[in-house]
Backbone as XML, in Angstrom:
<?xml version="1.0"?>
<chain id="A" units="angstrom">
  <residue number="1" name="UNK">
    <atom name="N" x="-37.067" y="0.419" z="31.833"/>
    <atom name="CA" x="-38.306" y="-0.326" z="32.238"/>
    <atom name="C" x="-38.345" y="-0.539" z="33.672"/>
  </residue>
  <residue number="2" name="UNK">
    <atom name="N" x="-39.476" y="-0.403" z="34.339"/>
    <atom name="CA" x="-39.906" y="-0.735" z="35.532"/>
    <atom name="C" x="-39.269" y="-1.659" z="36.041"/>
  </residue>
  <residue number="3" name="UNK">
    <atom name="N" x="-38.712" y="-1.518" z="36.997"/>
    <atom name="CA" x="-38.161" y="-2.718" z="38.047"/>
    <atom name="C" x="-36.331" y="-2.695" z="37.774"/>
  </residue>
  <residue number="4" name="UNK">
    <atom name="N" x="-35.875" y="-2.464" z="36.504"/>
    <atom name="CA" x="-34.813" y="-2.512" z="36.059"/>
    <atom name="C" x="-33.663" y="-1.497" z="36.462"/>
  </residue>
  <residue number="5" name="UNK">
    <atom name="N" x="-34.255" y="-0.559" z="37.083"/>
    <atom name="CA" x="-33.226" y="0.424" z="37.097"/>
    <atom name="C" x="-32.020" y="0.396" z="37.677"/>
  </residue>
  <residue number="6" name="UNK">
    <atom name="N" x="-31.644" y="-0.616" z="38.836"/>
    <atom name="CA" x="-30.475" y="-1.184" z="39.086"/>
    <atom name="C" x="-29.686" y="-1.887" z="37.946"/>
  </residue>
  <residue number="7" name="UNK">
    <atom name="N" x="-30.441" y="-2.831" z="37.509"/>
    <atom name="CA" x="-29.906" y="-3.151" z="36.490"/>
    <atom name="C" x="-29.459" y="-2.378" z="35.123"/>
  </residue>
  <residue number="8" name="UNK">
    <atom name="N" x="-29.918" y="-1.274" z="34.654"/>
    <atom name="CA" x="-29.397" y="-0.075" z="33.807"/>
    <atom name="C" x="-28.217" y="0.500" z="34.874"/>
  </residue>
  <residue number="9" name="UNK">
    <atom name="N" x="-28.514" y="0.961" z="35.838"/>
    <atom name="CA" x="-27.124" y="1.399" z="36.345"/>
    <atom name="C" x="-25.860" y="0.529" z="36.326"/>
  </residue>
  <residue number="10" name="UNK">
    <atom name="N" x="-26.024" y="-0.877" z="36.525"/>
    <atom name="CA" x="-25.290" y="-1.388" z="36.192"/>
    <atom name="C" x="-24.521" y="-1.414" z="34.857"/>
  </residue>
  <residue number="11" name="UNK">
    <atom name="N" x="-25.376" y="-2.008" z="34.207"/>
    <atom name="CA" x="-25.364" y="-1.976" z="32.834"/>
    <atom name="C" x="-24.450" y="-0.547" z="31.889"/>
  </residue>
  <residue number="12" name="UNK">
    <atom name="N" x="-24.690" y="0.419" z="32.562"/>
    <atom name="CA" x="-24.328" y="2.010" z="32.111"/>
    <atom name="C" x="-22.641" y="1.754" z="32.679"/>
  </residue>
  <residue number="13" name="UNK">
    <atom name="N" x="-22.687" y="1.473" z="33.904"/>
    <atom name="CA" x="-21.184" y="1.328" z="34.876"/>
    <atom name="C" x="-20.291" y="0.436" z="33.629"/>
  </residue>
  <residue number="14" name="UNK">
    <atom name="N" x="-20.850" y="-0.551" z="33.303"/>
    <atom name="CA" x="-20.043" y="-1.772" z="32.770"/>
    <atom name="C" x="-19.700" y="-0.968" z="31.517"/>
  </residue>
  <residue number="15" name="UNK">
    <atom name="N" x="-20.282" y="-0.277" z="30.832"/>
    <atom name="CA" x="-20.081" y="0.252" z="29.535"/>
    <atom name="C" x="-19.118" y="1.664" z="29.752"/>
  </residue>
  <residue number="16" name="UNK">
    <atom name="N" x="-19.277" y="2.292" z="30.905"/>
    <atom name="CA" x="-18.226" y="3.380" z="31.069"/>
    <atom name="C" x="-16.872" y="2.677" z="31.797"/>
  </residue>
  <residue number="17" name="UNK">
    <atom name="N" x="-16.841" y="1.668" z="32.245"/>
    <atom name="CA" x="-15.462" y="0.994" z="32.639"/>
    <atom name="C" x="-14.561" y="0.532" z="31.512"/>
  </residue>
  <residue number="18" name="UNK">
    <atom name="N" x="-15.846" y="-0.285" z="30.382"/>
    <atom name="CA" x="-14.884" y="-0.810" z="29.419"/>
    <atom name="C" x="-14.534" y="0.493" z="28.531"/>
  </residue>
  <residue number="19" name="UNK">
    <atom name="N" x="-15.251" y="1.772" z="28.636"/>
    <atom name="CA" x="-14.448" y="2.770" z="27.930"/>
    <atom name="C" x="-13.207" y="3.222" z="28.144"/>
  </residue>
  <residue number="20" name="UNK">
    <atom name="N" x="-12.906" y="3.442" z="29.668"/>
    <atom name="CA" x="-12.089" y="3.808" z="30.257"/>
    <atom name="C" x="-10.847" y="2.726" z="30.335"/>
  </residue>
  <residue number="21" name="UNK">
    <atom name="N" x="-11.102" y="1.590" z="30.343"/>
    <atom name="CA" x="-10.487" y="0.565" z="29.876"/>
    <atom name="C" x="-9.703" y="0.411" z="28.675"/>
  </residue>
  <residue number="22" name="UNK">
    <atom name="N" x="-10.396" y="0.980" z="27.673"/>
    <atom name="CA" x="-9.887" y="0.499" z="25.990"/>
    <atom name="C" x="-9.313" y="1.956" z="25.623"/>
  </residue>
  <residue number="23" name="UNK">
    <atom name="N" x="-8.767" y="2.867" z="26.792"/>
    <atom name="CA" x="-7.869" y="3.719" z="26.427"/>
    <atom name="C" x="-8.889" y="5.331" z="25.904"/>
  </residue>
  <residue number="24" name="UNK">
    <atom name="N" x="-10.337" y="5.180" z="25.760"/>
    <atom name="CA" x="-10.552" y="6.449" z="25.599"/>
    <atom name="C" x="-10.795" y="7.647" z="26.583"/>
  </residue>
  <residue number="25" name="UNK">
    <atom name="N" x="-10.021" y="9.039" z="25.973"/>
    <atom name="CA" x="-9.848" y="10.158" z="26.978"/>
    <atom name="C" x="-11.397" y="10.716" z="27.255"/>
  </residue>
  <residue number="26" name="UNK">
    <atom name="N" x="-12.097" y="10.539" z="28.290"/>
    <atom name="CA" x="-13.027" y="10.727" z="28.573"/>
    <atom name="C" x="-13.575" y="10.497" z="29.901"/>
  </residue>
  <residue number="27" name="UNK">
    <atom name="N" x="-15.212" y="11.288" z="30.370"/>
    <atom name="CA" x="-15.756" y="10.674" z="31.574"/>
    <atom name="C" x="-17.040" y="10.775" z="31.119"/>
  </residue>
  <residue number="28" name="UNK">
    <atom name="N" x="-18.136" y="10.203" z="31.905"/>
    <atom name="CA" x="-19.252" y="10.407" z="31.638"/>
    <atom name="C" x="-20.188" y="10.582" z="33.179"/>
  </residue>
  <residue number="29" name="UNK">
    <atom name="N" x="-21.227" y="11.107" z="32.982"/>
    <atom name="CA" x="-22.191" y="11.320" z="33.941"/>
    <atom name="C" x="-23.581" y="10.865" z="33.818"/>
  </residue>
  <residue number="30" name="UNK">
    <atom name="N" x="-23.703" y="9.823" z="34.471"/>
    <atom name="CA" x="-25.463" y="9.163" z="34.650"/>
    <atom name="C" x="-26.185" y="10.469" z="35.605"/>
  </residue>
  <residue number="31" name="UNK">
    <atom name="N" x="-27.391" y="10.927" z="35.036"/>
    <atom name="CA" x="-28.459" y="11.483" z="35.916"/>
    <atom name="C" x="-29.928" y="10.873" z="36.082"/>
  </residue>
  <residue number="32" name="UNK">
    <atom name="N" x="-30.398" y="11.195" z="37.542"/>
    <atom name="CA" x="-31.585" y="10.701" z="37.449"/>
    <atom name="C" x="-32.489" y="11.653" z="37.472"/>
  </residue>
  <residue number="33" name="UNK">
    <atom name="N" x="-33.971" y="11.381" z="36.788"/>
    <atom name="CA" x="-34.534" y="12.492" z="37.247"/>
    <atom name="C" x="-35.549" y="12.160" z="38.237"/>
  </residue>
  <residue number="34" name="UNK">
    <atom name="N" x="-35.613" y="13.089" z="39.420"/>
    <atom name="CA" x="-36.373" y="13.218" z="40.424"/>
    <atom name="C" x="-38.137" y="12.500" z="40.199"/>
  </residue>
  <residue number="35" name="UNK">
    <atom name="N" x="-38.590" y="13.502" z="39.358"/>
    <atom name="CA" x="-39.957" y="13.371" z="39.255"/>
    <atom name="C" x="-40.362" y="12.196" z="38.495"/>
  </residue>
  <residue number="36" name="UNK">
    <atom name="N" x="-39.347" y="11.638" z="37.695"/>
    <atom name="CA" x="-39.543" y="10.325" z="36.917"/>
    <atom name="C" x="-38.351" y="9.260" z="37.317"/>
  </residue>
  <residue number="37" name="UNK">
    <atom name="N" x="-38.312" y="8.793" z="38.044"/>
    <atom name="CA" x="-37.087" y="8.173" z="38.757"/>
    <atom name="C" x="-36.904" y="6.689" z="37.560"/>
  </residue>
  <residue number="38" name="UNK">
    <atom name="N" x="-37.740" y="6.547" z="36.616"/>
    <atom name="CA" x="-37.711" y="5.524" z="35.451"/>
    <atom name="C" x="-36.668" y="6.502" z="34.511"/>
  </residue>
  <residue number="39" name="UNK">
    <atom name="N" x="-36.598" y="7.479" z="34.644"/>
    <atom name="CA" x="-35.748" y="8.400" z="33.221"/>
    <atom name="C" x="-34.571" y="8.619" z="33.768"/>
  </residue>
  <residue number="40" name="UNK">
    <atom name="N" x="-33.377" y="8.524" z="32.730"/>
    <atom name="CA" x="-31.860" y="8.625" z="33.059"/>
    <atom name="C" x="-31.587" y="9.245" z="31.940"/>
  </residue>
  <residue number="41" name="UNK">
    <atom name="N" x="-30.627" y="10.173" z="32.187"/>
    <atom name="CA" x="-30.014" y="11.068" z="31.142"/>
    <atom name="C" x="-27.890" y="10.678" z="31.248"/>
  </residue>
  <residue number="42" name="UNK">
    <atom name="N" x="-27.534" y="10.491" z="30.342"/>
    <atom name="CA" x="-26.035" y="10.269" z="30.693"/>
    <atom name="C" x="-25.436" y="11.397" z="29.720"/>
  </residue>
  <residue number="43" name="UNK">
    <atom name="N" x="-24.456" y="11.975" z="30.100"/>
    <atom name="CA" x="-23.602" y="12.620" z="29.086"/>
    <atom name="C" x="-22.145" y="12.628" z="29.420"/>
  </residue>
  <residue number="44" name="UNK">
    <atom name="N" x="-21.594" y="13.336" z="28.740"/>
    <atom name="CA" x="-19.926" y="13.235" z="28.618"/>
    <atom name="C" x="-19.296" y="14.051" z="27.607"/>
  </residue>
  <residue number="45" name="UNK">
    <atom name="N" x="-17.962" y="14.801" z="27.864"/>
    <atom name="CA" x="-17.663" y="15.607" z="26.773"/>
    <atom name="C" x="-16.514" y="14.395" z="25.904"/>
  </residue>
  <residue number="46" name="UNK">
    <atom name="N" x="-16.336" y="14.645" z="24.950"/>
    <atom name="CA" x="-15.017" y="13.962" z="24.041"/>
    <atom name="C" x="-14.277" y="15.060" z="23.419"/>
  </residue>
  <residue number="47" name="UNK">
    <atom name="N" x="-13.075" y="14.788" z="23.386"/>
    <atom name="CA" x="-11.961" y="15.804" z="22.969"/>
    <atom name="C" x="-12.273" y="16.301" z="21.430"/>
  </residue>
  <residue number="48" name="UNK">
    <atom name="N" x="-12.953" y="15.265" z="20.737"/>
    <atom name="CA" x="-13.256" y="15.676" z="19.572"/>
    <atom name="C" x="-14.273" y="15.022" z="18.730"/>
  </residue>
  <residue number="49" name="UNK">
    <atom name="N" x="-14.828" y="15.156" z="17.781"/>
    <atom name="CA" x="-16.197" y="14.531" z="17.449"/>
    <atom name="C" x="-15.491" y="13.334" z="16.710"/>
  </residue>
  <residue number="50" name="UNK">
    <atom name="N" x="-14.419" y="13.361" z="16.394"/>
    <atom name="CA" x="-13.933" y="11.855" z="16.058"/>
    <atom name="C" x="-13.531" y="11.023" z="16.604"/>
  </residue>
  <residue number="51" name="UNK">
    <atom name="N" x="-13.328" y="11.264" z="17.833"/>
    <atom name="CA" x="-12.790" y="10.275" z="19.218"/>
    <atom name="C" x="-14.416" y="10.162" z="19.347"/>
  </residue>
  <residue number="52" name="UNK">
    <atom name="N" x="-15.257" y="10.472" z="19.677"/>
    <atom name="CA" x="-16.893" y="9.750" z="19.886"/>
    <atom name="C" x="-17.188" y="9.242" z="18.835"/>
  </residue>
  <residue number="53" name="UNK">
    <atom name="N" x="-17.033" y="9.480" z="17.431"/>
    <atom name="CA" x="-17.337" y="8.427" z="16.097"/>
    <atom name="C" x="-16.229" y="7.242" z="16.282"/>
  </residue>
  <residue number="54" name="UNK">
    <atom name="N" x="-14.801" y="7.440" z="16.649"/>
    <atom name="CA" x="-14.429" y="6.033" z="16.980"/>
    <atom name="C" x="-14.771" y="5.111" z="17.864"/>
  </residue>
  <residue number="55" name="UNK">
    <atom name="N" x="-15.454" y="5.574" z="19.227"/>
    <atom name="CA" x="-15.907" y="5.079" z="20.193"/>
    <atom name="C" x="-17.028" y="4.244" z="19.816"/>
  </residue>
  <residue number="56" name="UNK">
    <atom name="N" x="-18.049" y="5.071" z="19.030"/>
    <atom name="CA" x="-19.426" y="4.381" z="18.539"/>
    <atom name="C" x="-18.705" y="3.119" z="17.684"/>
  </residue>
  <residue number="57" name="UNK">
    <atom name="N" x="-17.645" y="3.366" z="16.658"/>
    <atom name="CA" x="-17.638" y="2.202" z="15.930"/>
    <atom name="C" x="-16.922" y="1.001" z="16.412"/>
  </residue>
  <residue number="58" name="UNK">
    <atom name="N" x="-16.394" y="0.938" z="17.849"/>
    <atom name="CA" x="-16.145" y="-0.024" z="18.611"/>
    <atom name="C" x="-16.947" y="-1.441" z="19.051"/>
  </residue>
  <residue number="59" name="UNK">
    <atom name="N" x="-16.556" y="-2.655" z="18.421"/>
    <atom name="CA" x="-17.495" y="-3.742" z="18.747"/>
    <atom name="C" x="-17.991" y="-3.899" z="19.700"/>
  </residue>
  <residue number="60" name="UNK">
    <atom name="N" x="-17.294" y="-3.544" z="20.706"/>
    <atom name="CA" x="-17.621" y="-3.429" z="22.298"/>
    <atom name="C" x="-18.506" y="-2.693" z="23.074"/>
  </residue>
  <residue number="61" name="UNK">
    <atom name="N" x="-18.478" y="-1.342" z="22.305"/>
    <atom name="CA" x="-19.607" y="-0.516" z="22.506"/>
    <atom name="C" x="-20.767" y="-0.924" z="22.076"/>
  </residue>
  <residue number="62" name="UNK">
    <atom name="N" x="-21.123" y="-1.121" z="20.736"/>
    <atom name="CA" x="-22.113" y="-1.896" z="20.347"/>
    <atom name="C" x="-22.665" y="-2.928" z="21.133"/>
  </residue>
  <residue number="63" name="UNK">
    <atom name="N" x="-21.996" y="-3.944" z="21.715"/>
    <atom name="CA" x="-22.502" y="-5.136" z="22.556"/>
    <atom name="C" x="-23.065" y="-4.461" z="23.835"/>
  </residue>
  <residue number="64" name="UNK">
    <atom name="N" x="-22.211" y="-3.515" z="24.266"/>
    <atom name="CA" x="-22.907" y="-2.874" z="25.552"/>
    <atom name="C" x="-23.857" y="-1.601" z="25.773"/>
  </residue>
  <residue number="65" name="UNK">
    <atom name="N" x="-24.271" y="-1.465" z="24.506"/>
    <atom name="CA" x="-25.120" y="-0.505" z="24.103"/>
    <atom name="C" x="-26.923" y="-1.652" z="24.022"/>
  </residue>
  <residue number="66" name="UNK">
    <atom name="N" x="-26.391" y="-2.673" z="23.175"/>
    <atom name="CA" x="-27.309" y="-3.569" z="22.881"/>
    <atom name="C" x="-27.615" y="-3.929" z="24.293"/>
  </residue>
  <residue number="67" name="UNK">
    <atom name="N" x="-27.082" y="-4.339" z="25.309"/>
    <atom name="CA" x="-27.505" y="-4.752" z="26.977"/>
    <atom name="C" x="-28.271" y="-3.723" z="27.442"/>
  </residue>
  <residue number="68" name="UNK">
    <atom name="N" x="-27.941" y="-2.787" z="27.208"/>
    <atom name="CA" x="-28.549" y="-1.541" z="27.957"/>
    <atom name="C" x="-29.802" y="-1.243" z="27.313"/>
  </residue>
  <residue number="69" name="UNK">
    <atom name="N" x="-30.094" y="-1.548" z="25.839"/>
    <atom name="CA" x="-31.213" y="-1.387" z="25.250"/>
    <atom name="C" x="-32.319" y="-2.295" z="25.536"/>
  </residue>
  <residue number="70" name="UNK">
    <atom name="N" x="-31.874" y="-3.527" z="26.143"/>
    <atom name="CA" x="-33.041" y="-4.384" z="26.600"/>
    <atom name="C" x="-33.386" y="-4.056" z="27.867"/>
  </residue>
  <residue number="71" name="UNK">
    <atom name="N" x="-32.945" y="-3.088" z="28.260"/>
    <atom name="CA" x="-33.549" y="-2.618" z="29.907"/>
    <atom name="C" x="-34.599" y="-1.168" z="29.852"/>
  </residue>
  <residue number="72" name="UNK">
    <atom name="N" x="-34.442" y="-0.821" z="28.433"/>
    <atom name="CA" x="-35.019" y="0.571" z="28.290"/>
    <atom name="C" x="-36.606" y="0.722" z="27.723"/>
  </residue>
  <residue number="73" name="UNK">
    <atom name="N" x="-37.137" y="1.144" z="27.646"/>
    <atom name="CA" x="-38.204" y="1.815" z="27.128"/>
    <atom name="C" x="-37.813" y="2.504" z="25.578"/>
  </residue>
  <residue number="74" name="UNK">
    <atom name="N" x="-37.335" y="3.323" z="26.024"/>
    <atom name="CA" x="-36.974" y="4.345" z="24.506"/>
    <atom name="C" x="-35.286" y="4.909" z="24.968"/>
  </residue>
  <residue number="75" name="UNK">
    <atom name="N" x="-34.589" y="4.914" z="24.220"/>
    <atom name="CA" x="-33.190" y="5.236" z="24.024"/>
    <atom name="C" x="-32.564" y="6.406" z="22.903"/>
  </residue>
  <residue number="76" name="UNK">
    <atom name="N" x="-32.449" y="7.739" z="23.033"/>
    <atom name="CA" x="-32.244" y="8.769" z="22.063"/>
    <atom name="C" x="-30.702" y="8.977" z="22.425"/>
  </residue>
  <residue number="77" name="UNK">
    <atom name="N" x="-29.787" y="8.696" z="21.375"/>
    <atom name="CA" x="-28.806" y="9.190" z="21.626"/>
    <atom name="C" x="-28.367" y="10.405" z="20.314"/>
  </residue>
  <residue number="78" name="UNK">
    <atom name="N" x="-27.572" y="11.302" z="20.979"/>
    <atom name="CA" x="-27.076" y="12.450" z="20.038"/>
    <atom name="C" x="-25.884" y="12.556" z="20.284"/>
  </residue>
  <residue number="79" name="UNK">
    <atom name="N" x="-25.423" y="13.631" z="19.834"/>
    <atom name="CA" x="-24.321" y="14.413" z="19.775"/>
    <atom name="C" x="-24.395" y="16.019" z="19.811"/>
  </residue>
  <residue number="80" name="UNK">
    <atom name="N" x="-24.154" y="16.694" z="20.842"/>
    <atom name="CA" x="-24.302" y="18.061" z="21.219"/>
    <atom name="C" x="-23.158" y="18.760" z="21.151"/>
  </residue>
  <residue number="81" name="UNK">
    <atom name="N" x="-23.249" y="20.029" z="20.946"/>
    <atom name="CA" x="-22.205" y="21.030" z="21.216"/>
    <atom name="C" x="-22.090" y="21.885" z="22.690"/>
  </residue>
  <residue number="82" name="UNK">
    <atom name="N" x="-21.188" y="22.215" z="23.043"/>
    <atom name="CA" x="-21.461" y="23.335" z="24.063"/>
    <atom name="C" x="-21.812" y="24.872" z="23.253"/>
  </residue>
  <residue number="83" name="UNK">
    <atom name="N" x="-22.883" y="25.566" z="23.699"/>
    <atom name="CA" x="-22.689" y="26.526" z="22.962"/>
    <atom name="C" x="-22.601" y="27.798" z="24.311"/>
  </residue>
  <residue number="84" name="UNK">
    <atom name="N" x="-22.653" y="27.313" z="25.591"/>
    <atom name="CA" x="-22.243" y="28.359" z="26.786"/>
    <atom name="C" x="-22.054" y="27.748" z="28.136"/>
  </residue>
  <residue number="85" name="UNK">
    <atom name="N" x="-21.323" y="28.082" z="29.007"/>
    <atom name="CA" x="-20.900" y="27.692" z="29.888"/>
    <atom name="C" x="-20.997" y="28.943" z="31.416"/>
  </residue>
  <residue number="86" name="UNK">
    <atom name="N" x="-21.514" y="28.369" z="32.136"/>
    <atom name="CA" x="-21.423" y="29.426" z="33.210"/>
    <atom name="C" x="-20.974" y="28.889" z="34.359"/>
  </residue>
  <residue number="87" name="UNK">
    <atom name="N" x="-20.033" y="29.562" z="34.953"/>
    <atom name="CA" x="-19.064" y="28.831" z="36.185"/>
    <atom name="C" x="-18.726" y="30.122" z="37.217"/>
  </residue>
</chain>
C-alpha cells in the first residue's frame, strides 16, 4: 500500500528473523522493483518441500503473514522449483 513500504520491509524482516529464531534452516531475499517501488518480491530456498510446508503450518508464520497482508494491495504466494542456474 502506498506510504507503507517501510512498514512492509520491517514486517518482512520480523518474519525472517522469527523464521531463523525458530530453527528453520533457510534464508530469504527481498527485492524491490525499480520501475514500481510499491512492488516487492521475496524468495528463498528450502532444503525440501516438506520443510517449507512445516514452516507454513507454524502458527507464528500465519500471524506474521497476516501482519504483512495488512500492508499489501495483493499477495501471491507460491512454491517454485529451480529449472536452471547460470553461474
